[in-house]
C-alpha positions in Angstrom: 89.9 111.1 89.5 92.1 110.9 92.5 95.7 109.7 92.1 96.4 107.4 95.0 100.1 108.1 95.3 100.9 106.4 98.6 104.5 106.8 99.8 106.4 103.6 99.0 107.5 102.5 102.5 106.8 99.8 105.0 106.8 102.4 107.8 103.3 103.4 108.8 104.5 106.9 110.0 106.0 107.6 106.5 102.8 106.4 104.8 100.4 108.3 106.9 101.0 111.8 105.4 100.2 110.6 101.9 97.2 108.6 103.1 95.7 111.7 104.7 96.2 113.7 101.5 94.2 111.0 99.7 91.5 111.3 102.3 91.2 115.0 101.8 91.0 114.5 98.0 88.2 112.0 98.5 86.3 114.5 100.6 86.6 117.0 97.8 85.6 114.6 95.0 82.5 113.2 96.7 80.9 116.6 96.5 80.4 115.8 92.9 78.6 112.5 93.9 81.3 110.4 92.3 84.5 108.8 93.5 87.2 107.5 91.2 90.4 106.3 92.9 93.3 105.7 90.6 95.7 103.1 92.2 97.4 102.1 89.0 100.8 103.4 90.1 100.5 102.2 93.7 103.5 99.9 94.3 103.2 99.1 98.0 100.3 98.7 100.4 100.4 97.7 104.1 97.4 96.8 106.3 97.8 100.3 107.8 97.2 101.9 104.4 94.5 99.4 103.4 92.5 100.0 106.6 92.6 103.8 106.3 91.6 103.9 102.6 89.0 101.1 102.8 87.3 102.7 105.8 87.1 106.0 104.1 85.6 104.4 101.0 82.9 102.7 103.2 82.2 106.1 104.8 81.8 107.7 101.4 79.4 105.2 99.9 76.2 106.8 101.1 77.3 110.1 99.7 78.1 109.0 96.1 76.2 107.4 93.2 79.4 106.1 91.5 82.6 104.5 92.8 85.4 103.3 90.6 88.8 102.0 91.7 91.5 101.5 89.0 93.6 98.7 90.5 97.4 98.6 90.7 99.4 97.7 87.6 101.8 95.9 90.0 100.4 92.3 90.0 101.6 91.5 93.5 99.9 94.6 95.0 96.8 93.9 93.0 96.7 90.3 94.2 97.3 91.4 97.8 94.5 93.9 97.8 92.1 91.3 96.3 93.1 88.7 98.9 92.3 91.0 101.8 89.0 92.2 100.4 90.0 95.8 99.6 88.0 98.0 99.8 84.7 96.4 100.8 86.1 93.6 103.0 85.3 89.9 103.1 84.7 87.2 105.6 86.9 84.3 104.2 90.0 83.4 106.0 93.4 83.6 104.4 96.7 81.8 104.9 98.5 84.4 106.9 96.0 87.1 107.4 92.5 88.0 108.6 91.1 90.2 105.8 89.4 93.5 106.2 86.2 93.3 108.2 83.9 96.3 108.2 81.3 96.6 110.9 78.6 99.2 111.9 77.8 97.7 115.3 78.8 94.9 117.7 82.6 95.4 117.8 83.0 92.3 119.9 81.4 90.2 117.2 84.0 91.6 114.8 86.7 90.7 117.3 85.5 87.1 117.5 85.7 86.8 113.8 89.3 87.9 113.9 89.9 85.4 116.7 88.6 82.6 114.6 90.9 83.5 111.7 93.9 83.8 114.0 93.2 80.3 115.4 93.4 78.9 111.8 96.1 81.1 110.1 98.6 82.4 112.7 101.6 80.6 114.3 100.7 78.5 117.3 102.5 80.8 119.7 100.1 83.6 118.8 96.9 81.6 119.3 96.8 82.2 123.1 95.0 84.9 125.0 97.4 87.8 124.7 96.8 88.9 121.1 93.1 88.3 121.7 93.2 90.6 124.8 94.8 93.4 122.7 92.1 93.0 120.0 89.4 93.0 122.6 90.6 96.2 124.2 90.8 97.9 120.8 87.2 96.8 120.0 86.0 97.8 123.5 87.4 101.3 123.1 85.6 101.6 119.7 82.3 100.3 121.2 82.4 102.4 124.4 83.9 105.7 123.4 83.9 106.4 119.7 80.2 106.7 118.8 81.2 105.3 115.4 79.2 104.7 112.3 81.7 102.6 110.4 84.7 100.7 111.7 87.2 98.3 110.2 89.6 95.7 111.5 92.3 93.4 110.1 95.4 91.5 111.1 98.2 90.0 109.1 101.2 87.7 109.8 104.2 88.2 107.5 105.6 84.7 107.4 108.9 85.6 105.6 109.6 88.6 107.9 108.1 86.9 111.0 106.1 89.9 112.2 102.5 90.8 112.8 100.4 93.9 112.0 97.0 94.4 113.7 94.8 97.5 113.2 91.4 98.9 113.9 90.0 102.2 112.7 86.7 104.0 113.3 85.0 107.1 112.0 83.8 108.3 115.4 84.3 111.5 117.4 88.1 111.0 118.1 90.0 111.1 121.3 90.7 114.8 121.3 87.0 115.7 120.7 85.9 113.4 123.5 88.4 115.1 125.9 87.1 118.5 124.8 83.5 117.4 125.6 84.7 116.2 129.1 86.6 119.5 129.6 89.9 117.7 130.0 92.6 120.2 129.1 95.3 119.7 126.4 97.1 121.9 123.9 97.5 119.7 120.9 95.6 116.6 119.7 98.7 114.4 120.2 98.8 115.5 123.9 95.2 114.3 124.3 96.2 110.9 122.9 99.2 110.8 125.1 97.0 111.5 128.2 94.7 108.6 127.2 97.8 106.4 127.0 98.8 107.5 130.5 95.4 106.5 131.9 93.4 109.7 131.7 89.8 108.5 131.5 86.7 110.3 130.2 84.5 108.2 132.5 83.9 109.2 136.1 84.5 105.8 137.5 87.5 104.5 139.5 89.6 102.0 137.6 88.5 103.1 134.2 90.9 104.3 131.5 93.5 101.6 132.2 92.7 99.2 129.2 94.5 101.3 126.7 97.5 101.7 129.1 97.7 97.9 129.6 97.4 97.3 125.9 100.3 99.7 125.3 102.4 98.0 127.9 101.8 94.6 126.5 102.8 95.6 123.0 105.7 97.9 124.0 107.2 96.0 127.0 105.9 92.4 126.6 106.0 92.0 122.8 108.7 94.6 122.3 106.7 96.0 119.4 105.5 99.3 117.9 102.2 101.0 119.0 100.5 103.7 116.9 97.5 105.8 117.8 96.2 108.3 115.3 93.2 110.6 116.1 92.1 113.8 114.4 95.2 116.0 114.0 97.6 114.0 116.1 99.5 110.8 116.4 101.5 109.1 119.1 104.0 106.4 118.4 105.8 104.1 120.8 108.5 101.6 120.3 110.3 99.3 122.8 113.4 100.9 124.1 112.8 104.4 122.6 111.0 107.6 123.7 107.5 108.0 122.5 106.9 110.5 119.7 104.1 113.0 119.3 103.1 114.3 115.9 100.9 117.1 114.7 99.2 117.3 111.3 98.7 120.8 110.2 96.9 120.4 106.8 95.0 117.1 107.2 93.3 115.1 109.8 91.8 111.6 110.4 88.1 111.5 111.2 87.9 109.1 114.2 90.8 107.0 115.6 93.2 104.4 114.3 94.9 102.0 116.7 97.7 99.9 115.1 100.4 97.6 116.4 103.4 95.8 114.9 105.6 93.2 116.6 108.0 90.4 115.8 106.6 87.0 116.6 108.0 86.2 120.1 110.1 83.1 120.7 107.9 82.2 123.7 104.4 83.2 124.6 103.9 86.6 126.3 101.5 86.6 129.3 99.2 89.6 129.3 98.2 89.3 133.0 101.4 90.9 134.3 100.7 94.1 132.4 97.1 94.7 133.6 96.9 97.9 135.6 
């Protein structure tokens, strides 16, 4: 039985370490063909945490014959996880969120499902093309680069706090591994991620590799939000008005890549066109 002791914080960076520890324990437990995740003492879950854990459970399903999840004692957390379809996902729309949507192919179809949900659940100012551009770029990167088997996406609008979280995670080959295959030099995994965010492309075509850069600029400069990329043993975080930070994980890693953004709902619509490279 795995104790899902996730750090009680709204900050994705603070939660990530404990999430990766749980992923390592899942890898150890599935060798016995069983998976029992004990979330009874889990008192706070963000879309960031839910995406990572649910995607890992989906990855593990073909390897185990038994899965059990003991739900949180905290009624609010239990209700939240149920509403977003944790861990297997669901298609129904919610009032302020698009629930977890797992997919094994056709990332653009998954993006369109999120668009439909945004059109019916998000504030009017967010129903334009900018948020949809960001989600499309995330999904295009998964489709074109990751060689994924399982991917997951969700979005949530926090009405009381007036901010939005959007994330997508895949179990693919990771940004650092792709750079290694293309013989692009870097020292640490976070440096490879940083190179990708500066426009270094793994495709030998002019004009490629700019989608992630433009997405980063829209979030950081246009929406004045936070941008997180986690891949293998590294993470890069960006926040409007602050220097980007690079992190190295020494004991754990994330299989694949997670792209995650958080921003306050703007007072007026942000146009994505001015940030396209």
